[in-house]
TIMAR-439173 format. One record per residue (C-alpha): residue in three letters; x, y, z. Coordinates in steps of 0.02 Angstrom, whole numbers, padded with zeros to 5 digits, always signed. Example, Ala and Ser with C-alpha at 12.3 -4.5 7.8 and 13.67 -1.06 7.14 Angstrom:
ALA+00615-00225+00390 SER+00684-00053+00357 
end
This chain:
UNK+00307-06400+00962 UNK+00264-06265+00831 UNK+00366-06104+00824 UNK+00280-05981+00919 UNK+00227-05816+00819 UNK+00342-05668+00846 UNK+00291-05497+00795 UNK+00413-05367+00747 UNK+00332-05197+00760 UNK+00381-05028+00703 UNK+00319-04861+00755 UNK+00343-04747+00596 UNK+00327-04557+00595 UNK+00401-04487+00439 UNK+00535-04621+00442 UNK+00562-04649+00255 UNK+00744-04615+00259 UNK+00794-04778+00345 UNK+00632-04878+00352 UNK+00678-04993+00202 UNK+00832-05048+00297 UNK+00739-05091+00444 UNK+00610-05192+00350 UNK+00737-05280+00251 UNK+00820-05338+00414 UNK+00649-05396+00482 UNK+00619-05495+00322 UNK+00789-05571+00324 UNK+00765-05660+00491 UNK+00804-05843+00499 UNK+00667-05880+00616 UNK+00521-05944+00508 UNK+00361-05885+00601 UNK+00361-05692+00594 UNK+00235-05544+00580 UNK+00288-05374+00532 UNK+00180-05237+00583 UNK+00199-05045+00563 UNK+00107-04921+00653 UNK+00095-04761+00545 UNK+00090-04629+00694 UNK+00011-04490+00587 UNK+00159-04467+00459 UNK+00145-04313+00365 UNK+00285-04307+00241 UNK+00237-04370+00066 UNK+00404-04486+00043 UNK+00343-04580+00191 UNK+00161-04600+00137 UNK+00210-04658-00032 UNK+00337-04785+00039 UNK+00209-04853+00154 UNK+00076-04866+00013 UNK+00204-04958-00096 UNK+00246-05099+00031 UNK+00202-05269-00012 UNK+00065-05374+00076 UNK+00184-05464+00192 UNK+00192-05311+00295 UNK+00033-05259+00395 UNK+00002-05065+00421 UNK-00103-04988+00550 UNK-00141-04796+00537 UNK-00172-04689+00682 UNK-00167-04496+00729 UNK+00002-04436+00791 UNK+00015-04482+00975 UNK+00201-04510+01000 UNK+00317-04665+01011 UNK+00234-04735+01170 UNK+00063-04725+01099 UNK+00118-04797+00926 UNK+00202-04950+01021 UNK+00057-04982+01138 UNK-00057-04985+00981 UNK+00065-05102+00895 UNK+00052-05220+01051 UNK-00130-05218+01043 UNK-00137-05254+00862 UNK+00000-05379+00852 UNK-00040-05570+00835 UNK+00119-05632+00904 UNK+00145-05729+01069 UNK+00311-05629+01078 UNK+00341-05463+01019 UNK+00491-05353+00977 UNK+00498-05164+00948 UNK+00598-05097+00820 UNK+00619-04909+00771 UNK+00632-04866+00594 UNK+00807-04807+00591 UNK+00884-04961+00660 UNK+00908-05139+00604 UNK+00934-05318+00662 UNK+01053-05455+00621 UNK+00973-05605+00531 UNK+00981-05729+00679 UNK+00916-05595+00806 UNK+00738-05660+00831 UNK+00793-05852+00837 UNK+00933-05822+00962 UNK+00831-05702+01076 UNK+00685-05824+01077 UNK+00803-05967+01130 UNK+00877-05858+01265 UNK+00708-05813+01326 UNK+00633-05983+01333 UNK+00788-06054+01422 UNK+00764-05945+01565 UNK+00705-06021+01726 UNK+00612-05863+01777 UNK+00491-05738+01697 UNK+00608-05663+01568 UNK+00619-05560+01418 UNK+00776-05552+01311 UNK+00890-05414+01243 UNK+01029-05407+01115 UNK+01199-05333+01126 UNK+01209-05173+01037 UNK+01305-05116+00877 UNK+01330-04930+00881 UNK+01299-04838+00713 UNK+01300-04660+00642 UNK+01379-04539+00772 UNK+01441-04675+00887 UNK+01532-04837+00835 UNK+01585-05004+00926 UNK+01488-05136+01017 UNK+01412-05103+01190 UNK+01402-05255+01297 UNK+01257-05253+01427 UNK+01211-05356+01567 UNK+01045-05363+01659 UNK+01061-05280+01834 UNK+00891-05221+01907 UNK+00969-05111+02045 UNK+01079-05016+01906 UNK+00921-05010+01802 UNK+00835-04894+01937 UNK+00970-04764+01914 UNK+01024-04778+01726 UNK+00943-04862+01580 UNK+01065-04990+01526 UNK+00937-05081+01410 UNK+00904-05058+01232 UNK+00717-05024+01188 UNK+00736-05176+01067 UNK+00668-05312+01189 UNK+00595-05484+01142 UNK+00442-05479+01253 UNK+00305-05612+01297 UNK+00146-05519+01272 UNK+00104-05550+01450 UNK+00260-05449+01509 UNK+00195-05289+01414 UNK+00018-05321+01496 UNK+00076-05338+01673 UNK+00186-05190+01652 UNK+00032-05087+01586 UNK+00120-05045+01430 UNK+00232-04887+01384 UNK+00177-04729+01486 UNK+00107-04619+01346 UNK+00113-04458+01469 UNK+00304-04459+01442 UNK+00282-04401+01268 UNK+00354-04278+01197 UNK+00505-04282+01327 UNK+00550-04463+01313 UNK+00620-04606+01436 UNK+00457-04706+01404 UNK+00577-04851+01378 UNK+00672-04832+01531 UNK+00509-04816+01627 UNK+00445-04964+01552 UNK+00599-05065+01587 UNK+00590-05021+01772 UNK+00409-05067+01782 UNK+00457-05232+01700 UNK+00574-05261+01841 UNK+00443-05215+01968 UNK+00326-05344+01907 UNK+00468-05479+01930 UNK+00524-05492+01749 UNK+00718-05509+01724 UNK+00825-05480+01573 UNK+00924-05614+01487 UNK+01037-05583+01345 UNK+01142-05655+01198 UNK+01325-05635+01182 UNK+01327-05612+01000 UNK+01289-05425+00952 UNK+01114-05429+00853 UNK+01051-05256+00854 UNK+01116-05107+00758 UNK+01065-04945+00853 UNK+01089-04772+00755 UNK+01146-04631+00865 UNK+01129-04446+00796 UNK+01152-04281+00874 UNK+00978-04233+00806 UNK+00894-04380+00879 UNK+00767-04359+01017 UNK+00884-04443+01150 UNK+01024-04323+01136 UNK+00936-04169+01067 UNK+00801-04162+01203 UNK+00776-04303+01319 UNK+00959-04308+01401 UNK+00948-04118+01421 UNK+00799-04151+01551 UNK+00873-04304+01621 UNK+00856-04275+01808 UNK+00680-04186+01785 UNK+00621-04348+01704 UNK+00708-04459+01829 UNK+00631-04360+01977 UNK+00465-04412+01895 UNK+00506-04582+01880 UNK+00564-04593+02064 UNK+00394-04511+02118 UNK+00293-04632+02010 UNK+00383-04783+02082 UNK+00412-04715+02255 UNK+00410-04869+02342 UNK+00553-04935+02242 UNK+00661-04791+02287 UNK+00640-04789+02473 UNK+00808-04813+02548 UNK+00769-04985+02633 UNK+00710-05041+02465 UNK+00868-04984+02374 UNK+00976-05059+02504 UNK+00897-05233+02478 UNK+00910-05224+02296 UNK+01082-05174+02312 UNK+01125-05318+02417 UNK+01031-05434+02295 UNK+01126-05365+02141 UNK+01298-05310+02194 UNK+01380-05472+02149 UNK+01299-05461+01969 UNK+01397-05376+01817 UNK+01355-05191+01804 UNK+01410-05053+01679 UNK+01450-04934+01821 UNK+01501-04963+02018 UNK+01343-04986+02101 UNK+01405-04891+02253 UNK+01427-04725+02155 UNK+01239-04733+02110 UNK+01194-04699+02288 UNK+01307-04543+02270 UNK+01221-04499+02115 UNK+01051-04508+02190 UNK+01108-04391+02338 UNK+01164-04271+02201 UNK+01007-04269+02108 UNK+00900-04248+02263 UNK+01010-04103+02326 UNK+01037-04003+02166 UNK+00893-03931+02068 UNK+00843-04038+01931 UNK+00903-03906+01795 UNK+01077-03905+01875 UNK+01087-04094+01902 UNK+01045-04120+01720 UNK+01185-04006+01667 UNK+01307-04108+01770 UNK+01228-04268+01701 UNK+01260-04211+01528 UNK+01440-04156+01568 UNK+01474-04339+01635 UNK+01406-04411+01481 UNK+01572-04396+01400 UNK+01624-04533+01514 UNK+01466-04640+01473 UNK+01485-04817+01410 UNK+01442-04774+01232 UNK+01557-04631+01231 UNK+01702-04736+01303 UNK+01667-04864+01171 UNK+01666-04749+01024 UNK+01830-04662+01080 UNK+01914-04832+01092 UNK+01850-04878+00920 UNK+01909-04726+00838 UNK+02078-04731+00917 UNK+02104-04903+00853 UNK+02060-04849+00671 UNK+02159-04693+00674 
end
């Protein structure tokens, strides 16, 4: 059998600072049948425009007006030629074996699956995050990277990324929940393959997390059936024996807190709790070892 075409898609908005590193990691993949596609989401900075103009023909570029990350990703999925597609942000990068190992894991699954990598933290965080797929936990906290190797059919069945969530964020979390509702499950590779850059100025920390509970409330309303107590109980029973980042019983308590407190207060509490998040704990452990 011939190797299926895999498209690496990069939404780009004024991302010249790190774009070359992301592209070189895509070009360096050991997997042979690749397409690299950039969606220029209305970039305005001259440095980015000049860098895009200077790229070689092995990289395809699609231009559109600025519509946000979800719109750029959806456009990339529509434009991509690959049977499998992997989103990569312009400030992150991949290990050379990433596509080959993720595709191997996806195709070995006995159920409809997407594949996700373990995460190497960069920038303002450090260390390796080891993640397992647990759909129940995913309903409460997003434990998956955005960098998923997806069959095109998975994106289609989930209806793409919700573009109405821009500019606040969490379109990845929303999309991952929708994948689960459509019956897609995540598989992973033990080897860390994905370098994820964390910065205090990035959208996640500077904006999205500050409105966490407001955004999660919207997700719960959107997928109200999945958050009925009877459905949550069933999912807890199904997933309680599977590995998870946090104790699954604690998540029921967090749901009660989020429902009782106003969204703003609950978001403040969430951000205070973030100092005990998986990434924060890993970063502290790494820095303690190196000191």
